[in-house]
N, C-alpha and C positions, 0 to 999 in steps of 0.2 A: 509459455512457461514463466516468463517474466511477469505477465499479467496476473497469474495465479499467486505468485509470491507477493506482489503488491496488494492484492485483495486479502491475503491472509495476514498481512502485517497489522492492520488496524484491529483485527480480531484478537491477535496475540497481545496487543497493547491493552485491549479491554479485559482480556483474561488476567493479565498481570495486575492491572489496577484492581480487579475484583478480588484477587487473592490477597493483595496488600490490604485492602479494605476489610476483608474478613479477618485477617490476622490481627489487624489493629483493633477491631471491635472486640474480638475474643480477649485480647490483652487488656483492654479497658474494663471489660466486665470482670475479669479476674482481679484486676487492681482494685476495683470498687468493692468486690467481695472481701478482699483482705483489709481494706480500710474499714468496712463495716464490722468485720470480726474483731479487729484491734480496738475500735471505738467501743464495741459492746463489752469487751474484756475490761477496758479502762473504767467504764461506767459501773460495772459490777464490782470491781475492786474499790472504787471510790465509795459506793454505797455500803460495801462490807466494812470499809475503814471507818465510816461515820456511825455505823450501828454498834 
């Protein structure tokens, strides 16, 4: 019983790391999307202001 728990522990650690990595990558993609959206709005506003 104790051997099974020890064998399952590294798998749980890998699963937790994978979940954290997936969450981090989704958060970074969402942040990059918002930065792109805001930059696009600022460029359009700047071009509208100059014309």
